[in-house]
N, C-alpha and C positions, 0 to 999 in steps of 0.2 A: 504493500500500500504506500509506504513512504517512498519507494523507488519510483512508482508510477506517478506520484505527485511531484517528485523532485525532478524527473526527466524533462517534463515540459517547462519547468522553471529554468533549468539549465539551458535548454534549447532557446527559450525566449531571451535569456541573457546573451547567448551567442549571437542571436539575430540582432539584438540591440547593438552589440559591438560591431557587427558587420555593416550596419547602416549608420553608425556613428560618424561624426565629422572627423574625429581623430583618425579612425581607420581609413577613411577615404583620402584624407590628406597624406597619410603614410603611403598608400598605394600610388597616388599621384606623384609624390616625391620620388618613389622608386622608378616610375615610368620615365620621369624627366632625367633621372640619373642614368637610366638605360639608354636614353637618347644621346646623352653626352658621351657615354661609353662607345656607342656606335660611331659617333662623329670622331672620337679620338682615334679610332682604328684606321681612319682614312689618312692619318699623318704618319710620317716616319718618326717613330718613337724609340728612345733608348730601350735596351733589353729589359731593364728593371721595370720601367714604366709599362712596357708592353705586357710583361708577366702580371703586373698589378691589374691592368685592364682586363686581362683574361680571367684572373681570379674574381674580379668584380662582376664580370659577365656571368660566370658560373654561379656566384652568390645571388645575382638578380634572377637567374633562371630558377634556382631553387625556391626563392621567395615567391615568384609567380606561380610555381607549381603548388606550393603550400597554400597560397591564397585561393587558387581555383578549387582546391580540395575543400578548403574551409567554406567557401561559398556554396559548394555542392552539398556539404553536410548540413548547412543551415537553411537550404532552400526548402520551402514548404512542400512542394510536390516534385520529388526527385525524378519521377518518370518524365516530367515535362521540362526538365532543366535545359536539355539541349534543343528543345523546340523554340526556345527564345533565341532570336537571331544574334543578339549581343553575347549571350552565354556561349553559343556555338562558335562565334568568332574568337572569343577569348580562349576557349578550349583548344581550338585548332592552332592558334598562335603559340600558346604555352606548350602544348605537346610537340609542335614542330620545332620549338626552341631546344628541345632535348636532343635533336639530331647532332651528333658529334661533328665538330668542324674539321677534324682530322680525316674524316671519310671523304675522299676525293670525289666520289660519285654524288654525294648528297651535300657537298659543301656549299654549293650555290643556293640550294633550297634552304639550308639552315641559315645562311646569312640573310637571305631574303625575308624569312620569317622573323628573324631577329630585328630587322628593320621595321617590320610591321608591328612590332611590339609597341612602337610609339603611338600607333593608332588606338591602342587600348585606352589612351587618354580620353578618347571620344566615348568609349563605353563606360568609363568611370564617372565622368562629369555629366550630370543630368542635363545641364543646359546644352552642351554639345550634342548629346544624344537626341535632344528635342529638335535641334536644328537639322541633324542628319535625317531623322525620321520625317520631318516636314519636307525636306528636299526629295527624299525617295517617293513620298506620296504625290509630289508635284510633277514627277517625271512623266507620267502619262499625258497630262495637259501640255507640258513643255515639249513632248514629242511631236504633237500636232503642230505646235508653233514652229519647231525646227523643220518639220516637213514642208510647211508653207514657206519658210525662209529658204530652204533648198530649192524650191520651185522658182522663187524670185532670183536666186543666185544663178540657176541654170538658164533662165531666160536672158538675163543680162550677160552671162558668159557666152551664150550663142550669139547675141547681138554684137558683143565686143569682138568675138572671133571673126564675124562676117565683115565688120567695118574696119577694125584696127589691125588685123593680121598683116596687111601690106606695110604698115608703119613699123611694127616691131614684132617679129616672129617669136622672139623669146618670151614676150608677155602675152600675146594674143594668138599664138599659132594654132591652137585647137581649143576645144571646150575645156579639157582638163587643165591646161595651162592657164586659160582664162579664169577658171574658178580659183586657182591659186592667186592670180593677180587681183581678183575681186576681194579675196580674203585679206590681201595686203591693203587694199583700199578701205575695207570695212574696219580694219584695225588701225587706220590712220598712219601706216608705216610708209612715209615718203610718198603718199598718194598724189600729192600735187605734182611731183615729177612725172608721174604717169599721165596725169591729166594734161599738163602743158605740152607733153610730147604729142598727144593726139590733137590738141587744139591747134598745133602748128599746121595741120592738114585740114581738120574739121573744127572751125572756130566755135561752133555751137556744141561741141562734144561735152562741154562742161555740164550741160543738162543731164547727160548720161550719168555722170558721177554724182551730181547733187541729188538727183532722185534716188539713186541707189543707196547713197549714204543715209538719206532721210528715211527710207524704208527699213534698212537693216540696223543702223546704229541708233535710231530713235524709236521707230514704231515697234519693231520686233523685240528690241532690248527692253523697252518699257512693258511690253506684254509679258515677257519672261518674269520681270520683277513683280508685276502685278499678280501673276499666278502664284509665285512663291509666297508673297505677302498674304494672299487670300488663304492659302493652305496653312500657313503658320498661324493666322488668326483663328481658323477653324480648329486647328490642333490645340491652341491655347484655350479656347472655349471648352473643348472636349476635356482637356486635362483639368480645368477648374471645376467642371461639372462632375467629373469622376472623383476629384478630391472632396467636393462638397458631399457627394453621395457616400463616400467612405466615412467622412466625419459624422454624417447622420447615422450610418450603421453603427459606428463606434458609440455614439451617444445613446442609440436605442439599446445596444447591448449592455451598456453601463446602467441604464434605467431598469432593464430587466433584472440585472444582478441586484440592484438596490431593492426592487420590488420583491424578489425572492428572499433576500435577507430580512426585509420587513415582515413578509408573510411567515417566515420561519420564527422570527421573534414573537409575532402575534400568536402563533400556535403554541410556542413555548410558554408564553404568559397565560394563555387560556388553559393549558394543562396544569400550571402551577397554582392558579387561583382556586380551583376546586379543592386541591390538596390543602391549601392554606386555610380555607373555610372549614374543612373537616377537622383540621387540627385545632382551630379556635373553638369549634363546638365542643370538642372533647375537653 
């Protein structure tokens, strides 16, 4: 009886530790330290420092392994632990980090997964996780905008190849090259040089560039931003509603516990009053 009562208490304490700010700060600090260690490996270091970095990398790997085991142990429904996308990502990165770097066949994969350990910062920080989730949910709508943008790119690339290919084959020789040139124009990378070159032959060709930049750099970019902001607003409202629902459930559960305690006290008092009356009569 004492064990069954104590086990949930211990599990609850471990869950509070896992969700505490101190634990999250420690994990974030280790992730940042891991990022610094990865960056340090790209430099030519003395042997002593290199050995210290390797030891630090091993210690960080062990810490991440213990951390993922701890999170699995305190997870409420262990069968659904890996169904959470962030838990699956963390597990793959941590398990992949166990690949020994002295294995020549898997050294590239091991190093790559060690680099991806920096991305665990996203899964640890709730605000970053919220941004990524919003971005992923906005991808379908952004895909339609990107498709419409590609159509505009293709139309302008075909027009540019037809009119401007005799001027500069390197920039407008075919549709594929014209698409790259238009991408250069859309990103404002020396686009005026391209425009002035065609204006020397077609003085009104500036209309081609101005309309293209207006559509791509202003209209479509603002549409992308609008979609992302709309999804983020919906996600924020959903999260606030879920938090409010959770708080109501917690409050209702606490009220039920108080009512149960009051009813048990009332029953106890009702049982004691007749006994006290009988003793007084005696």
